[in-house]
PAZAPA-4460 file (N, C-alpha, C; in steps of 0.05 Angstrom, whole numbers, plus 32768, in hexadecimal, padded with zeros to 4 digits):
% residues 223
    n_x    n_y    n_z   ca_x   ca_y   ca_z    c_x    c_y    c_z   seq   type   mol
   88AD   83E5   859F   88BC   83EC   8596   88B5   83F9   8578     1      X     A
   88AC   83E7   856A   889A   83EA   8550   888A   840B   8552     2      X     A
   887D   8405   8564   8869   8420   8566   8876   8432   8560     3      X     A
   888C   8438   8579   889C   844F   8579   88A5   8458   8564     4      X     A
   88B8   843F   8558   88C7   8449   8543   88B9   8457   852B     5      X     A
   88A1   844D   8525   8891   8450   8514   887A   8471   8515     6      X     A
   8884   8477   8530   8871   8490   853D   8893   84A7   8537     7      X     A
   88A8   849D   853C   88BF   84AF   8535   88B5   84B5   851A     8      X     A
   88BE   8499   8508   88B0   849B   84ED   88AA   84B6   84DC     9      X     A
   8894   84B9   84E8   8883   84C7   84E7   8882   84E5   84E9    10      X     A
   8889   84E7   84FB   889C   8504   850A   88A5   8510   84FB    11      X     A
   88BC   84F6   84F4   88D5   850D   84E8   88BF   850E   84CA    12      X     A
   88B7   84FB   84BF   88B0   850B   84A2   8898   851C   84A7    13      X     A
   888F   8525   84BC   887C   8530   84BC   888B   8551   84BC    14      X     A
   88A8   8553   84CD   88B3   856D   84D2   88CE   856D   84B9    15      X     A
   88CA   8559   84A7   88DF   855F   848F   88CA   8571   847A    16      X     A
   88AD   8561   847A   88A5   856B   8469   889A   8595   846E    17      X     A
   8899   8599   848A   8894   85AB   8494   88A8   85C4   848A    18      X     A
   88BE   85B9   8485   88D5   85C5   8485   88D7   85CC   8469    19      X     A
   88CD   85B7   845B   88D3   85BF   8438   88C5   85CD   842E    20      X     A
   88A2   85D0   843F   8889   85E7   843A   889C   85FF   843C    21      X     A
   88AD   8603   8455   88B0   861A   845E   88C9   8624   8448    22      X     A
   88D7   860F   8444   88F0   861C   842C   88E9   8626   8415    23      X     A
   88D2   8617   840A   88C0   8619   83F6   88B2   8632   83F3    24      X     A
   88AB   862F   840B   889C   8651   8408   88A2   866B   8405    25      X     A
   8899   8680   83F5   88B4   8695   83EE   88AB   86AD   8407    26      X     A
   88BD   86B8   840C   88CA   86CD   842B   88B7   86E1   8428    27      X     A
   88AA   86F2   8435   889C   8703   842C   88AE   871F   8425    28      X     A
   88AA   872C   8412   88BA   8744   8413   88B5   875F   8418    29      X     A
   88BF   876A   8426   88B0   877D   8439   88AC   8793   842A    30      X     A
   889C   87AB   841E   889E   87BB   8405   88AC   87DB   840D    31      X     A
   88C2   87D8   840B   88D5   87F2   8403   88D4   8800   83F4    32      X     A
   88C1   8801   83E6   88BE   8816   83CF   88B9   8831   83D3    33      X     A
   88AB   8835   83F1   88AC   884F   83FD   88AE   885D   841D    34      X     A
   88C0   8866   8421   88CD   885E   843B   88B7   8875   844F    35      X     A
   88AD   8890   843E   889F   88AA   8449   8898   88B2   845C    36      X     A
   88B0   88BD   8472   88A0   88C1   848A   8899   88D6   848D    37      X     A
   888C   88E1   8481   887A   8905   8481   885B   8900   847C    38      X     A
   8856   8917   848B   8835   8919   847D   8830   8918   845C    39      X     A
   881C   8916   8458   8819   891D   8433   87FB   892D   843C    40      X     A
   8804   893C   842B   87E8   8957   8427   87DD   8960   843E    41      X     A
   87EB   896A   844A   87DB   896B   846F   87E4   8991   846B    42      X     A
   87D0   8996   8483   87DA   89B9   8481   87E9   89B7   8494    43      X     A
   87F8   89CF   8494   8813   89D5   84A5   8808   89D6   84C8    44      X     A
   8815   89C9   84D4   8809   89CC   84EE   880F   89DE   84FC    45      X     A
   882E   89E8   84FC   8834   89F6   850E   882E   8A0E   850C    46      X     A
   881E   8A13   8529   881B   8A3D   8523   882D   8A48   8522    47      X     A
   8842   8A45   852E   885B   8A58   852C   8867   8A5C   850B    48      X     A
   885D   8A4C   84FE   8860   8A51   84DE   884E   8A64   84D6    49      X     A
   883A   8A6B   84EA   8827   8A75   84D5   882A   8A92   84CC    50      X     A
   8827   8AA1   84B7   882D   8ABA   84A9   884B   8ABD   84BA    51      X     A
   8866   8AA9   84B1   887F   8AA9   84AE   8884   8AC0   849E    52      X     A
   887C   8AC8   8486   887E   8ACC   846E   8872   8AF0   8465    53      X     A
   886B   8AEF   8481   884C   8B02   847B   8861   8B26   8481    54      X     A
   8852   8B34   8466   886C   8B4E   846B   8884   8B46   845B    55      X     A
   8895   8B38   8457   88AD   8B37   8455   88B1   8B31   8436    56      X     A
   88CE   8B44   842E   88CC   8B3A   8418   88D8   8B1D   8415    57      X     A
   88CA   8B1C   8400   88C5   8AF8   83F3   88E1   8AF6   83DA    58      X     A
   88F4   8AE3   83D9   8907   8ADC   83BF   8902   8AC1   83B5    59      X     A
   88FB   8AB8   83A1   8900   8A97   8398   891D   8A93   838C    60      X     A
   8926   8A80   8392   8940   8A77   8380   8935   8A54   837F    61      X     A
   8952   8A59   8372   8952   8A2F   8371   8970   8A24   8377    62      X     A
   8977   8A1B   837F   8992   8A0A   837F   898E   89F6   8378    63      X     A
   89A3   89F0   836E   899D   89D9   8359   8993   89DC   8340    64      X     A
   898B   89F4   8338   897A   89F9   8318   8962   89E2   8318    65      X     A
   894F   89DC   8329   893B   89D7   831A   8925   89E0   8326    66      X     A
   8911   89DC   8317   88EC   89E0   8320   88EB   89F8   832A    67      X     A
   88EE   8A11   831A   88ED   8A2A   832C   88D1   8A35   8317    68      X     A
   88D1   8A22   8308   88BF   8A38   82FC   88A1   8A2C   830E    69      X     A
   88A8   8A0B   8318   888E   89FF   8329   888D   8A0D   8339    70      X     A
   88A3   8A1C   834B   88A2   8A2E   8363   888D   8A49   8356    71      X     A
   8896   8A54   8347   8887   8A6D   8337   8871   8A63   8330    72      X     A
   8867   8A55   8333   884C   8A51   8329   883D   8A4D   8340    73      X     A
   8849   8A3C   8358   8839   8A40   836F   8832   8A5D   8379    74      X     A
   8851   8A65   8381   884A   8A82   838A   8835   8A94   837F    75      X     A
   8837   8A92   8355   8828   8AA8   8352   8806   8A99   835C    76      X     A
   8802   8A83   8358   87E7   8A73   8369   87E1   8A75   837E    77      X     A
   87F8   8A7F   8396   87F1   8A8A   83B0   87E4   8AAF   83AC    78      X     A
   87DE   8AB7   8390   87DC   8AD5   838F   87F9   8AE5   8393    79      X     A
   8811   8ADB   8396   882C   8AED   8386   882A   8AFA   8372    80      X     A
   883C   8B0E   836B   883D   8B1A   8358   885B   8B17   8352    81      X     A
   8861   8B0A   8344   888C   8B11   8338   8896   8B22   832E    82      X     A
   88A4   8B37   8345   88AB   8B50   833F   88CE   8B52   8344    83      X     A
   88D7   8B68   833B   88F5   8B72   8339   88F3   8B86   8354    84      X     A
   88DD   8B8C   835B   88E7   8BA7   836B   88E1   8BA3   8382    85      X     A
   88D7   8B8A   838A   88DB   8B88   83AE   88BB   8B8D   83B1    86      X     A
   88B2   8B97   83A9   8882   8B9F   83B1   8879   8B91   83C1    87      X     A
   886F   8B98   83D0   885E   8B8C   83DF   8851   8B6F   83CB    88      X     A
   8848   8B5C   83DE   8834   8B43   83CC   8843   8B3B   83B2    89      X     A
   885E   8B45   83AF   886D   8B3D   839E   888B   8B22   83A5    90      X     A
   888F   8B18   8390   88A8   8AFA   8393   88C0   8B0C   8383    91      X     A
   88D4   8B0B   838B   88EC   8B11   8377   88FF   8AF8   8371    92      X     A
   88FD   8AF3   8355   8907   8AD5   834A   891B   8AD8   833C    93      X     A
   8930   8AC7   834C   8951   8ACC   833E   895A   8AAD   833A    94      X     A
   8965   8AAB   8334   896A   8A8E   8337   898B   8A7E   8340    95      X     A
   8994   8A96   833B   89B3   8A99   8347   89B7   8AA8   835A    96      X     A
   899C   8AA8   8371   899B   8AC4   8383   89B1   8ABF   8396    97      X     A
   89C1   8AD1   8397   89D8   8ACB   83B7   89C8   8ADA   83D4    98      X     A
   89D2   8AC1   83DF   89CB   8ACA   83FA   89CD   8AEC   8405    99      X     A
   89E6   8AEB   83FA   89F1   8B0B   83FC   89E1   8B1E   83F9   100      X     A
   89D2   8B14   83E5   89BB   8B32   83DC   89A7   8B2F   83E7   101      X     A
   899A   8B1B   83F4   8983   8B1B   8406   897C   8B36   840F   102      X     A
   8965   8B41   8410   8963   8B4F   842E   8965   8B46   8443   103      X     A
   896F   8B51   845A   896B   8B4A   847F   894B   8B47   8480   104      X     A
   8947   8B2F   8489   8926   8B27   8490   8920   8B1B   847F   105      X     A
   8929   8B15   8462   890D   8B08   8449   8906   8AF0   8457   106      X     A
   88F9   8AEA   843C   88F5   8ACC   8443   88FE   8AC4   8424   107      X     A
   890A   8AAD   8426   8914   8AA1   8410   890C   8A82   840A   108      X     A
   88FA   8A88   83EE   88F3   8A63   83E7   8908   8A60   83D8   109      X     A
   8913   8A44   83DE   8928   8A3C   83D1   8920   8A1E   83CA   110      X     A
   8920   8A23   83AA   891B   8A03   83A0   8938   89EF   83A2   111      X     A
   892E   89DC   83AA   894A   89C4   83AA   8943   89A9   839D   112      X     A
   8960   89A1   8390   895F   8991   837F   8976   899A   836F   113      X     A
   8981   898C   835B   8992   8990   8348   8991   8987   832A   114      X     A
   898E   8995   831A   898E   898F   82F6   89A1   8990   82E6   115      X     A
   89A8   8981   82DD   89C0   8983   82C6   89C0   8993   82B4   116      X     A
   89AA   8995   82AB   899B   89AB   8299   899B   89BD   82A0   117      X     A
   8993   89C2   82BB   898C   89E2   82C6   89A5   89ED   82CA   118      X     A
   89BA   89DC   82D7   89D1   89E8   82DD   89DF   89EF   82C3   119      X     A
   89E0   89DA   82B0   89F0   89E0   8297   89E3   8A08   828A   120      X     A
   89C9   89FE   8288   89B9   8A1B   8280   89C0   8A30   8299   121      X     A
   89C3   8A33   82A5   89D0   8A44   82B8   89DD   8A52   82BE   122      X     A
   89F6   8A45   82A8   8A14   8A45   82B5   8A21   8A3B   82C9   123      X     A
   8A18   8A33   82DD   8A22   8A31   82F9   8A23   8A12   82F5   124      X     A
   8A34   89F9   8305   8A2C   89EB   8311   8A30   89E2   832D   125      X     A
   8A2A   89C4   8338   8A2B   89BF   8357   8A39   89CB   8364   126      X     A
   8A4F   89CB   8365   8A65   89D9   837D   8A5C   89F3   8383   127      X     A
   8A52   8A03   8364   8A4B   8A23   8376   8A33   8A23   8377   128      X     A
   8A19   8A0A   8376   8A02   8A0D   8382   8A06   8A04   839C   129      X     A
   8A19   89EE   839E   8A24   89E6   83C3   8A24   89FC   83D3   130      X     A
   8A38   8A0F   83C7   8A43   8A2A   83D1   8A2A   8A3B   83DD   131      X     A
   8A19   8A44   83C9   89FB   8A56   83CA   89F5   8A45   83E0   132      X     A
   89EE   8A35   83E0   89E9   8A1F   83F4   89E9   8A1E   8411   133      X     A
   8A05   8A1D   840C   8A17   8A2C   8429   8A10   8A45   8434   134      X     A
   8A0F   8A5C   8426   8A0E   8A73   842A   89F1   8A78   842C   135      X     A
   89DD   8A71   8426   89C4   8A6C   8430   89BB   8A5E   8448   136      X     A
   89C8   8A4A   8452   89CB   8A43   846E   89D3   8A53   8482   137      X     A
   89EF   8A5A   846E   89F8   8A63   8492   89E5   8A85   8495   138      X     A
   89DD   8A90   847B   89CA   8AAF   8486   89B6   8AA7   8496   139      X     A
   89A3   8A8E   8494   898E   8A84   8498   8992   8A7A   84B8   140      X     A
   89AA   8A6F   84BF   89B2   8A65   84D5   89B9   8A80   84E4   141      X     A
   89C4   8A98   84DD   89CB   8AB4   84E5   89AF   8AC5   84E6   142      X     A
   899B   8ABD   84DD   8981   8AD1   84EC   8982   8ADD   84CB   143      X     A
   8987   8AE4   84BB   8986   8AF0   84A3   8973   8AED   8492   144      X     A
   8967   8AD4   848F   8952   8AD2   847B   894C   8AC2   848A   145      X     A
   892D   8AB5   847A   8923   8A9E   8480   8919   8A8D   846C   146      X     A
   8925   8A78   846D   891C   8A5A   8452   8902   8A44   8451   147      X     A
   88FF   8A53   8437   88DF   8A3A   8438   88F0   8A26   841B   148      X     A
   88F1   8A10   8423   88FF   89FD   840F   88ED   89E8   840A   149      X     A
   88F6   89EE   83EA   88D2   89D9   83D6   88E4   89CC   83C4   150      X     A
   88DE   89AE   83CF   88E4   899B   83B8   88D2   8994   83A9   151      X     A
   88DA   8991   838F   88C3   8993   837B   88C8   8982   8369   152      X     A
   88D7   897B   835F   88DA   895D   8350   88DD   8940   8351   153      X     A
   88CF   893F   8365   88C9   8929   8376   88E8   8916   8371   154      X     A
   88E2   88F8   8370   88F8   88E8   8369   8915   88F7   8356   155      X     A
   8908   8901   833C   8917   890A   8326   8930   8918   833E   156      X     A
   892A   8927   8352   8947   8944   8360   8947   8931   8373   157      X     A
   894B   891C   836F   895B   8910   8383   8975   8905   8377   158      X     A
   898B   88F8   838E   89A6   88EC   8384   89B3   88FC   838F   159      X     A
   89D1   88ED   8383   89F1   88F7   838B   89E8   8916   8381   160      X     A
   89E9   8920   8373   89EB   8939   8362   89D1   8947   8375   161      X     A
   89BF   8941   837F   89A9   8960   838D   89AB   894F   83B2   162      X     A
   89B5   893D   83B7   89B0   8938   83D4   89C4   8944   83E8   163      X     A
   89D7   8952   83E1   89E9   8962   83EB   89DC   897D   83F0   164      X     A
   89D5   8981   83D8   89C9   89AA   83DF   89A9   89AB   83F0   165      X     A
   899D   8991   83E2   8989   8986   83F5   8987   8987   840D   166      X     A
   899F   897B   841B   89A3   8981   8433   89AC   8999   8444   167      X     A
   89B9   89A1   843E   89C8   89BE   843E   89AA   89CE   844A   168      X     A
   8994   89DA   842F   8987   89E2   8430   896C   89E3   8443   169      X     A
   8965   89CA   844A   8950   89BE   8455   895C   89BA   846F   170      X     A
   8974   89B8   8478   8982   89C0   8493   8978   89DE   849D   171      X     A
   897C   89EA   848C   8978   8A0D   8492   8966   8A15   848E   172      X     A
   894C   8A03   848F   8934   8A05   8482   891B   8A0D   849C   173      X     A
   890B   8A21   8490   88F3   8A2B   84A7   88DE   8A0C   84AB   174      X     A
   88E3   8A0C   848F   88C5   89EF   848E   88CE   89E2   846B   175      X     A
   88C9   89C9   846E   88CD   89BF   8450   88B4   89B8   8441   176      X     A
   88B2   89B8   8426   8898   89B3   8419   88A0   89A4   8408   177      X     A
   888C   8982   83FE   88A5   897B   83F1   8895   896F   83E1   178      X     A
   8892   896F   83C5   8885   8959   83B1   8887   8938   83B9   179      X     A
   8879   892C   83C9   8872   8912   83CB   885C   890B   83CE   180      X     A
   8849   88FB   83BF   8834   88F1   83C5   8834   88D1   83CE   181      X     A
   8852   88C4   83DA   8849   88AB   83EA   8848   8892   83DE   182      X     A
   8847   8899   83C1   884E   887E   83B8   8861   8876   83A9   183      X     A
   887A   887C   83B2   8899   8873   83AC   88A7   887E   83A2   184      X     A
   889E   8897   8399   88AA   88A7   837F   88B1   88C1   8384   185      X     A
   88A5   88CB   839B   88A7   88E8   839F   88CB   88EB   83A6   186      X     A
   88C1   890B   83B8   88E1   890E   83BC   88EE   8901   83D3   187      X     A
   88D7   8900   83EA   88E2   88F1   83FE   88D8   88D0   8402   188      X     A
   88DE   88C0   83EF   88D5   88AA   83E2   88E3   8893   83FE   189      X     A
   88FD   889E   8405   890E   888C   840D   8915   88A5   842B   190      X     A
   8904   88B2   8437   8905   88B7   8450   891E   88CE   8450   191      X     A
   8927   88D6   843E   893B   88E3   8440   893A   8900   844A   192      X     A
   8925   890C   8446   8924   892E   8450   890E   8926   8462   193      X     A
   88FD   8914   8469   88F2   890B   8484   890A   890B   849D   194      X     A
   8923   88FE   8491   8933   88FC   84A9   8942   8914   84AD   195      X     A
   894C   892A   8493   8951   8942   849C   893A   8959   84B1   196      X     A
   8929   894C   84AA   890E   8954   84B9   8916   8959   84D6   197      X     A
   890C   893E   84D7   891A   892E   84F9   8927   8934   84FB   198      X     A
   8941   8935   84FD   895F   893C   8503   895B   8955   8514   199      X     A
   8954   8964   84FC   8958   8988   8502   8942   8994   8513   200      X     A
   8927   8980   8510   890E   8996   8518   8901   89A9   8505   201      X     A
   8907   8999   84F1   88F7   89AF   84DE   88E1   89A3   84CE   202      X     A
   88C4   89B7   84D8   88B0   89A9   84CC   88AC   89AA   84B0   203      X     A
   88A8   8990   849F   88AB   8982   8486   8893   8977   8487   204      X     A
   8882   897D   846B   8869   8974   8460   8870   8966   843D   205      X     A
   8863   8953   8437   8864   894E   8414   884A   8955   8413   206      X     A
   8848   8951   83F3   882B   895F   83E8   8831   894C   83CE   207      X     A
   880E   8938   83CE   881A   8930   83B4   8812   893B   8394   208      X     A
   8809   8956   839D   880C   8963   8385   881A   8984   8391   209      X     A
   882A   898D   8377   8830   89A7   8378   881B   89B9   8387   210      X     A
   8806   89BE   837F   87F6   89CE   837D   87E3   89BE   83A1   211      X     A
   87EB   89B6   83A8   87E3   89A8   83C0   87F1   89C1   83DE   212      X     A
   8808   89D2   83CE   8822   89DF   83DB   8813   89FC   83E2   213      X     A
   87FE   8A07   83D0   87F7   8A1E   83D2   87EE   8A2B   83EB   214      X     A
   87D9   8A18   83F4   87CE   8A23   840D   87E5   8A26   8422   215      X     A
   87FB   8A0E   842B   8808   8A11   843A   881B   8A2B   8435   216      X     A
   881F   8A2E   8420   882E   8A46   8420   8823   8A5A   8420   217      X     A
   8801   8A5E   841C   87F6   8A79   8426   87F7   8A78   8447   218      X     A
   87F2   8A69   8456   87EE   8A60   846A   880D   8A70   8475   219      X     A
   8828   8A69   8466   8840   8A76   846F   8841   8A8F   8476   220      X     A
   8839   8A9E   845E   8837   8AB7   844E   881D   8ABF   845B   221      X     A
   8811   8ABA   846C   87F8   8AD5   8473   87E8   8AD2   8461   222      X     A
   87E5   8AC6   8443   87D0   8AD3   842E   87B1   8AD1   842E   223      X     A
***
């Protein structure tokens, strides 16, 4: 009997020690800093997108009034010339472009993401920009124009002010190009845009540097 009690006591002490060690060991915290669910720095794989803008009138605008200068530099790096005449090999820039002013069959590069400073400087507001976003989405849905959306401001161009217009425009896009290096601070850091792409079957790609978008844009325009 004494031997049995000694054995039981030893078992109880071992169990107690085990529980103490487990309780004192910090639980592993999953790394949720980046939930990017899109490919990074990859070439566009969809052959159906090749040359979708070749020979078409090209426009550049921003909905949210952010990062249009970065987009302008990308297009000029592709060998395009900014123009007001619609000349072949050029693109027309208008930060407040209306969908109704776009030539039928044209391609519109739409920079998405809001800037409070940009909105004020352009004399507009988020409600007006949302209306513009809806008008472009409707025109794209009717086949009147093609949208190539660009999100260039990483996490700074996300949040309550930006996400509504981002969703409207990207849902209507032929392809989404996003600034994100997969280190938790990019435009798709939380998988928001990747989910839009998946739910609407829209090709979407992230690039760690804006200059990484030059080759994909050339692919899209047949340059």
